[in-house]
C-alpha positions in Angstrom: 26.2 5.4 -31.9 22.5 5.8 -31.6 22.1 2.1 -32.1 24.4 1.7 -28.9 23.1 3.7 -26.6 19.4 2.8 -27.9 19.6 -0.4 -27.0 22.0 0.4 -23.2 18.6 2.5 -22.9 16.6 -0.6 -23.8 18.6 -2.8 -21.5 19.6 -0.6 -18.3 15.4 0.3 -18.6 14.7 -3.6 -18.3 17.2 -3.6 -15.6 15.3 -1.1 -13.6 12.0 -3.0 -13.8 13.3 -6.0 -12.6 15.2 -3.7 -9.4 11.5 -2.4 -9.1 9.7 -5.3 -8.3 12.4 -7.1 -6.0 11.6 -3.4 -4.4 8.5 -4.0 -4.1 8.6 -7.4 -2.9 11.0 -6.8 -0.1 8.5 -3.9 1.1 6.4 -6.6 1.5 8.7 -8.5 3.4 9.3 -5.9 5.9 6.3 -5.2 6.3 5.4 -8.7 6.7 8.4 -9.5 9.4 7.5 -6.3 11.2 3.8 -7.3 12.1 4.6 -10.9 12.5 7.4 -9.5 15.0 4.9 -7.1 16.7 2.0 -9.9 17.1 4.5 -12.9 18.7 5.6 -9.7 21.4 2.0 -8.8 22.1 1.1 -12.3 22.4 4.2 -13.6 25.0 3.6 -10.6 27.0 -0.1 -11.2 26.7 1.4 -14.9 28.3 3.8 -13.4 30.4 6.2 -14.7 28.7 8.4 -11.7 29.2 12.1 -12.7 29.3 10.9 -14.9 25.6 9.2 -12.0 24.5 11.5 -9.2 24.6 14.4 -11.8 23.0 11.6 -12.0 20.2 11.6 -8.4 19.9 15.4 -8.0 20.0 15.0 -10.7 17.2 12.2 -9.3 15.4 13.9 -5.6 15.1 17.2 -7.0 14.2 16.0 -8.8 11.2 13.8 -5.9 10.3 17.6 -3.5 9.9 18.8 -6.1 8.1 15.7 -6.1 6.2 15.7 -2.2 6.1 19.2 -3.1 4.7 18.7 -5.3 1.8 16.0 -3.1 0.4 18.0 0.2 0.8 20.2 -2.1 -0.9 18.2 -3.1 -4.3 16.9 0.3 -4.4 20.4 1.9 -5.0 20.2 -0.3 -7.3 17.2 0.4 -9.0 18.2 3.9 -8.8 20.8 2.9 -10.6 19.6 1.4 -13.4 17.7 4.3 -13.7 20.3 7.0 -14.2 22.3 5.0 -16.3 19.1 4.2 -18.8 19.2 8.6 -18.5 22.5 8.4 -19.6 22.1 6.9 -22.4 19.0 8.4 -23.8 21.1 11.8 -23.1 23.7 10.4 -25.3 21.7 9.8 -27.9 19.4 13.3 -28.2 23.6 14.1 -27.9 24.0 13.0 -30.8 21.6 14.6 -32.2 22.4 17.6 -30.8 19.2 18.3 -28.1 20.3 18.9 -24.9 18.7 17.4 -21.3 21.1 18.1 -19.1 19.9 21.9 -17.2 23.4 22.8 -16.7 24.4 25.8 -19.1 28.0 26.6 -17.5 26.3 30.1 -18.0 27.7 30.8 -14.2 31.4 30.4 -15.6 31.2 33.4 -18.6 33.5 35.8 -18.5 32.0 39.4 -20.2 35.8 40.2 -21.4 36.9 36.7 -22.1 39.0 36.5 -25.7 36.2 35.2 -27.4 33.5 32.5 -24.9 30.5 34.5 -25.5 30.9 34.2 -29.5 31.4 30.5 -29.8 28.8 29.5 -28.0 31.2 28.5 -24.9 28.5 28.4 -22.4 24.5 28.7 -22.9 21.9 26.6 -23.8 23.5 25.2 -27.3 26.6 25.3 -27.0 30.1 23.8 -26.1 29.9 23.5 -22.0 26.4 21.2 -23.2 27.9 18.9 -26.3 31.3 18.2 -23.5 29.7 17.8 -20.1 29.6 14.7 -17.8 29.9 15.9 -15.2 28.1 16.4 -12.0 30.4 17.9 -9.0 30.3 21.6 -8.3 34.4 21.2 -9.1 34.0 19.0 -12.3 31.4 21.5 -13.5 34.0 24.4 -13.2 37.3 22.3 -14.3 35.4 21.5 -17.8 34.5 25.5 -18.0 38.3 26.4 -16.9 39.2 23.8 -20.0 36.8 25.4 -23.0 37.6 28.9 -21.1 41.8 28.6 -20.9 44.4 26.8 -24.0 46.3 24.5 -22.2 50.7 24.1 -22.8 51.1 21.4 -25.6 52.8 19.0 -22.8 48.9 19.2 -20.8 46.8 18.7 -24.0 49.5 15.3 -25.1 48.7 13.8 -21.7 45.1 14.9 -21.8 44.2 13.3 -25.3 46.6 10.5 -24.3 44.1 10.0 -20.6 41.0 10.5 -23.3 41.8 7.8 -25.6 42.5 5.4 -22.5 39.1 5.8 -20.9 37.8 6.6 -24.1 36.7 2.2 -24.1 35.8 2.2 -20.7 31.9 3.1 -21.8 30.7 0.9 -18.6 33.3 2.4 -16.1 32.5 5.6 -17.4 28.4 5.5 -17.1 28.8 3.5 -14.3 31.0 6.7 -12.3 28.8 9.2 -13.9 25.9 7.1 -12.4 27.4 6.8 -8.9 27.3 10.9 -9.1 23.3 10.9 -10.1 22.7 8.9 -7.0 23.0 11.8 -4.6 22.0 15.8 -6.6 23.2 16.9 -3.5 27.1 16.2 -5.3 26.5 19.5 -7.5 26.8 21.7 -4.7 29.8 24.1 -4.1 32.0 22.6 -1.1 33.5 25.8 -1.0 32.6 26.4 2.6 33.4 22.8 3.3 36.9 23.2 2.0 37.7 26.3 4.5 36.4 24.6 7.1 39.0 21.6 6.6 42.2 24.3 6.1 41.6 26.9 8.4 42.8 25.8 12.0 40.0 25.6 14.3 39.9 29.0 16.4 38.5 27.4 19.4 39.5 24.1 19.9 38.0 21.6 22.3 39.2 22.6 25.6 41.6 19.2 27.0 39.3 18.8 30.1 35.9 18.5 27.9 37.6 16.1 26.4 37.5 14.5 29.3 34.3 14.9 31.2 32.6 14.0 27.4 32.9 10.4 29.0 32.6 10.7 32.7 29.2 13.4 33.2 27.3 10.9 30.1 28.7 7.5 32.4 28.3 9.2 36.0 24.5 10.4 34.4 23.6 7.1 33.2 24.6 5.8 36.4 22.6 8.0 38.8 19.1 8.0 35.6 19.4 4.2 37.0 19.8 4.9 40.5 16.4 7.3 40.6 14.3 5.2 38.1 14.8 2.1 41.2 13.8 4.8 43.2 16.8 5.4 45.5 16.8 9.1 44.5 15.4 11.9 43.9 14.7 13.6 40.6 16.4 16.8 41.3 19.5 14.9 40.9 19.1 13.5 37.5 18.3 17.1 36.6 21.0 18.6 37.9 23.1 16.7 36.5 21.8 17.0 32.9 21.9 20.8 33.8 25.8 20.7 34.6 25.6 18.8 30.4 24.1 21.8 29.2 26.0 24.1 30.3 29.2 22.1 29.3 27.8 22.0 26.2 26.6 25.3 26.1 31.1 26.0 25.7 30.9 24.7 22.3 27.8 25.4 21.0 28.6 28.1 19.3 31.5 25.9 17.4 29.0 23.4 16.9 26.9 25.0 15.2 28.9 26.4 12.2 30.4 23.7 11.5 27.1 22.0 11.2 26.2 24.9 9.1 28.6 24.7 6.8 29.0 20.8 6.4 24.6 20.0 6.5 24.3 20.3 3.1 27.2 18.8 1.3 27.4 16.1 4.4 24.3 13.5 2.2 27.1 14.0 -1.3 30.5 13.1 0.8 29.7 9.5 0.7 28.8 10.3 -3.0 32.1 11.3 -3.2 33.5 8.2 -1.6 32.0 5.9 -3.7 33.7 8.3 -6.6 36.6 8.0 -5.5 36.5 4.5 -4.7 35.6 3.4 -8.5 38.7 6.2 -10.3 40.9 4.2 -7.5 40.2 0.6 -8.6 40.6 1.8 -12.2 44.1 0.8 -13.6 45.4 2.4 -15.7 48.4 3.7 -18.1 47.8 7.1 -19.1 50.6 10.0 -17.1 48.1 12.2 -16.0 45.3 9.0 -14.8 48.6 7.8 -13.1 49.0 11.0 -11.7 46.1 11.3 -10.5 46.2 7.9 -8.4 49.2 9.6 -7.0 47.4 12.2 -5.5 45.4 10.0 -3.5 47.7 8.0 -1.9 47.8 8.7 1.7 49.1 7.1 4.9 47.3 3.8 5.5 44.0 5.5 5.0 42.7 5.9 1.5 41.3 9.1 0.4 37.7 6.9 -0.7 37.7 6.1 3.7 38.6 8.9 4.8 36.2 11.2 2.8 33.9 8.2 3.9 34.8 8.6 7.5 34.1 12.7 7.1 31.3 12.0 5.9 29.7 9.7 9.0 30.9 12.4 11.3 29.3 14.9 9.8 26.2 13.0 9.0 26.3 12.3 12.8 27.4 15.7 14.3 24.2 17.5 12.3 21.6 14.9 14.3 21.7 17.8 16.4 19.5 19.9 14.4 16.6 17.4 15.7 15.2 18.8 18.7 14.1 15.3 19.9 17.6 13.9 19.2 19.6 16.5 20.9 16.9 16.3 23.9 16.7 12.7 24.2 20.3 11.4 23.0 22.9 14.8 22.3 22.3 16.5 26.0 22.7 12.9 27.4 25.8 11.4 25.7 27.2 14.9 25.6 26.8 14.7 21.6 28.6 17.4 20.1 31.3 17.4 21.9 32.6 14.2 21.0 31.9 14.2 17.1 33.6 18.0 17.4 36.8 16.2 18.8 36.4 13.5 16.2 35.7 16.4 13.4 39.3 18.2 14.8 41.5 14.5 14.8 39.8 14.0 10.8 41.0 17.7 10.1 44.5 17.6 11.5 45.1 14.4 9.8 43.5 15.0 6.8 42.2 18.7 5.9 44.8 19.9 4.3 44.1 16.5 1.7 40.4 17.6 1.1 40.3 20.3 -1.3 43.0 17.9 -3.5 41.0 15.0 -3.2 37.9 16.9 -4.4 40.0 18.1 -7.2 41.4 15.1 -8.7 37.9 14.0 -8.6 36.8 17.2 -10.4 39.5 16.1 -13.5 39.2 12.5 -13.9 34.8 14.1 -14.7 36.4 16.5 -17.1 38.8 14.1 -18.4 35.7 11.1 -18.8 33.7 14.1 -20.1 36.4 14.6 -23.1 36.5 10.8 -23.3 32.7 10.5 -24.4 32.6 12.8 -26.3 35.5 11.2 -28.0 33.3 7.7 -27.9 30.1 9.5 -28.9 32.0 10.7 -32.5 34.3 7.9 -33.7 35.0 10.2 -37.0 35.8 13.0 -34.8 39.8 13.4 -35.2 42.4 13.9 -32.2 43.8 16.9 -33.3 47.9 17.4 -33.9 49.1 20.0 -31.7 52.9 20.8 -31.7 54.9 24.3 -31.2 56.2 24.6 -34.1 54.7 28.5 -34.9 52.1 29.3 -35.9 50.2 26.7 -37.8 46.7 25.9 -38.5 45.8 22.9 -40.5 42.6 21.2 -40.7 40.2 19.0 -43.6 36.9 18.6 -43.9 36.3 20.6 -40.8 32.3 20.7 -39.4 31.0 22.9 -36.9 30.4 20.2 -33.9 27.3 22.6 -32.3 25.6 21.1 -36.1 24.8 17.3 -36.3 27.3 15.1 -37.4 25.6 14.6 -40.7 24.7 18.0 -40.9 26.7 21.4 -42.4 29.4 20.9 -44.9 32.7 20.3 -44.7 35.4 22.8 -45.6 39.5 22.6 -45.6 42.1 24.9 -45.1 45.9 26.4 -43.9 47.7 28.8 -42.3 50.9 29.1 -41.5 53.0 31.6 -40.6 53.0 34.5 -38.3 51.4 37.6 -39.6 49.5 36.3 -42.0 45.4 36.9 -43.0 43.2 35.2 -44.8 40.1 37.4 -45.9 36.8 35.6 -46.5 34.5 37.5 -48.8 31.4 36.5 -49.8 27.4 37.5 -50.8 24.9 37.5 -47.6 23.9 34.2 -45.6 26.2 32.3 -47.6 28.2 31.0 -44.6 31.0 33.1 -44.1 30.4 33.7 -40.0 29.9 30.2 -39.6 33.6 28.8 -41.7 35.0 31.6 -39.1 33.1 29.7 -35.5 33.5 26.4 -37.0 37.6 26.4 -37.4 37.6 28.8 -34.5 35.2 26.5 -32.3 37.7 23.3 -33.1 40.5 25.1 -32.4 39.1 25.7 -28.6 38.1 21.7 -28.5 42.0 21.0 -30.1 43.7 23.0 -27.7 41.7 21.7 -24.5 42.4 17.8 -25.3 39.3 17.0 -27.3 38.6 15.4 -30.3 37.8 18.2 -32.9 35.3 17.8 -36.0 37.0 17.2 -38.8 39.2 14.3 -40.3 42.3 15.8 -39.9 43.6 18.5 -37.4 46.8 20.1 -36.5 47.3 23.4 -34.7 50.8 25.1 -32.8 49.6 26.5 -28.7 47.8 30.2 -29.8 45.8 32.9 -27.7 42.6 32.5 -29.5 40.5 36.0 -30.1 37.6 36.5 -31.8 35.2 39.7 -32.6 31.5 38.7 -34.2 28.9 39.5 -31.5 29.9 42.9 -30.5 26.5 44.2 -29.2 25.9 48.4 -28.1 25.1 49.1 -24.2 22.3 51.2 -23.0 23.7 50.6 -19.2 27.3 51.7 -20.7 26.2 54.4 -23.8 28.0 52.2 -26.2 27.0 51.7 -29.7 27.5 48.8 -31.2 30.5 50.4 -33.6 32.4 50.8 -30.2 32.1 47.5 -28.7 33.7 46.8 -31.8 36.7 49.0 -31.3 36.9 48.4 -27.7 37.3 44.3 -28.9 40.0 45.6 -32.1 42.0 47.4 -28.9 41.6 44.2 -26.8 43.6 42.3 -30.0 46.1 45.1 -30.5 47.0 44.5 -26.9 47.0 41.0 -26.5 49.6 40.8 -29.8 51.8 43.1 -28.0 52.0 40.9 -24.4 55.2 38.7 -24.8 53.9 35.9 -23.5 55.7 33.9 -26.4 52.4 32.2 -27.8 51.3 34.0 -31.2 47.8 35.5 -31.3 45.3 33.5 -33.5 42.3 36.3 -34.1 38.5 35.5 -36.2 37.4 38.9 -36.9 33.7 38.7 -38.2 32.3 41.7 -40.7 35.0 43.9 -39.6 34.4 47.7 -39.0 30.6 46.9 -40.3 28.8 49.9 -38.1 30.8 52.8 -39.9 30.3 54.2 -43.8 32.2 52.1 -46.3 35.3 54.3 -47.2 36.5 54.7 -43.7 35.6 50.4 -42.7 38.4 50.4 -46.0 40.8 52.2 -44.2 39.9 51.1 -41.3 40.3 47.7 -42.1 43.3 47.6 -44.1 45.1 50.1 -41.7 44.2 46.8 -39.0 45.5 44.0 -40.8 48.5 45.6 -42.1 49.1 46.2 -38.5 48.6 42.8 -37.5 51.2 41.7 -39.5 54.1 43.2 -38.4 53.3 40.6 -34.7 53.1 37.1 -34.4 49.6 37.3 -35.2 47.5 35.2 -37.4 43.9 35.1 -38.6 40.6 35.5 -40.2 38.6 38.5 -41.7 35.1 38.2 -43.3 33.8 41.7 -45.3 31.7 42.9 -47.7 34.4 45.0 -49.2 35.8 43.2 -52.0 37.9 46.0 -52.4 40.1 44.3 -49.6 40.7 41.4 -51.8 42.7 43.6 -54.3 45.6 43.8 -51.5 46.7 40.2 -52.3 48.2 41.6 -55.3 50.8 44.1 -54.1 50.7 41.5 -50.1 52.1 38.0 -50.0 50.4 37.4 -46.0 47.3 38.2 -47.1 45.3 35.3 -49.0 41.8 35.1 -50.2 38.7 32.6 -50.1 35.3 32.9 -50.5 31.3 31.9 -50.0 29.3 32.5 -53.2 25.6 31.8 -53.4 23.8 31.3 -57.1 20.5 32.2 -58.6 18.9 28.4 -59.7 14.6 29.3 -61.0 14.0 32.4 -59.2 15.5 31.1 -55.7 18.9 31.3 -54.0 20.9 28.2 -53.8 23.6 28.0 -51.2 26.6 25.4 -52.1 28.9 26.3 -48.6 31.9 25.3 -49.9 35.1 27.7 -49.5 37.1 29.0 -53.0 39.4 30.6 -53.3 39.9 34.3 -54.4 37.4 37.3 -53.9 33.5 36.3 -54.3 32.5 39.7 -56.2 28.5 39.3 -56.8 26.2 39.7 -53.6 22.5 38.7 -53.1 21.3 41.5 -51.3 19.0 42.6 -53.6 17.7 39.1 -54.5 17.1 38.3 -50.3 15.3 42.3 -49.8 13.2 41.4 -53.5 12.5 38.0 -51.5 10.8 39.5 -48.5 8.5 41.7 -50.8 10.7 45.2 -50.7 10.1 46.4 -54.8 13.3 47.5 -55.7 12.5 48.5 -58.7 14.7 48.8 -61.9 18.6 49.2 -61.3 19.7 52.9 -62.8 
């Protein structure tokens, strides 16, 4: 994959350079055209060829505008190649688990979420940054929801099928992303725009004003013409403009509110139009993609054209924010009235659909993220997710936030309700990483993504973790009490009647108390969880807990070990059956200079 992305980056960088050269040549051509046209008009007027001079001036202006349009098109093409090169550089960096995009998903953090904080779902080095190929605000939110809330089995299968179909469409997918990159404003929230679209206008433009918006400007232009010919005093025009100002004052508040609601997002509406056109043009077979296509179907006008029309309307309305435009054009033409009326008509026809169209773009972006992640990791497995009781089985699983060539793979199987897998091992041997490996891959599986394993199968579960409990000075909470609160949340979750079993991951259980209380508490919790539909993993230094497996067959023991080789600790990070009864704390303390003295 590295070679693929590196080659594409080089290819698009070259195309960007070529487009930049064309862009520079057109800049010189535009300037030359302007100077020649201006010179020709000057010479013709100097020779009293006024009519010819006006004709040349008009032709020169039209030619300049055509060149300007072509220049802008070349600039847009150049920028697209630049972003495509950037995208491939970003993909190559992700393979090294280096993330250049600024979005961390931190704004979607839920403090009491059952697993997000423990599994690095959001943050600088997170699942969100690993998967994220979204660019709109709604796309970020949709992908965050994928990671925060496990989908039902049927939805997972649909997402997998969609990602599988989109996976080989590398050019299409990266073009989709590059279109979004062309407008940075596309990442802004569309909340105010959606509120405007779905809220009935409290003060619609009165019918009589709709008539006046054509009549008054026509009459005023006639008066201006008469005044310019010296056939009428200036007060007549002034009076007409005062009437215009009074008419506009009737809708000024409404125009200002709509302008404020749409100004920020107006710059990105054309990008939304381009994104909708791009995704609507792709032939699809996957059920979820066909469903998304159907949500874009409207009578006569496509969703892309409707969004583009809205973009033009709000962009033109917002010309009013320029005082010179308002004075010389807006006041005379009753500009606000024309565009408020047009926006009302748009809202009545398309307003109820706007939020759904934006959600379609967000869903495509989230699915594109799953497809891009799968394409970049061809060795990762598409998990099997089936509702056949609590089941979790995986082969050669690695932590997805580690580079694919890093980490030691492990395999395991857990099946049935009320079961507990105890993980013992020495310090730094890999217990916590193993728990996070299994839990993080389960998050990926339940959102429809591929997983870092050769094979992976699980049932729909409620994932719950207790790994990074910390004290809180603000809440006067010790780390031990914080862990108790997490365990209480786990117990309450097992009592819910959703019918979906809980899969839990408890790291260094009850580590904040003495060994006797820790043993009794951990034993009691495991026994209590056995009586529920919950199953899971518990890591601990308490080897006596492992003895429970001799009399309680629902408990299984696995462990990680370390060895001392030539005075140095060696870890193989390989999961083994049984309890680990050798520990390395003394060796680790000696390695940092603590003089332990002889054992007694």
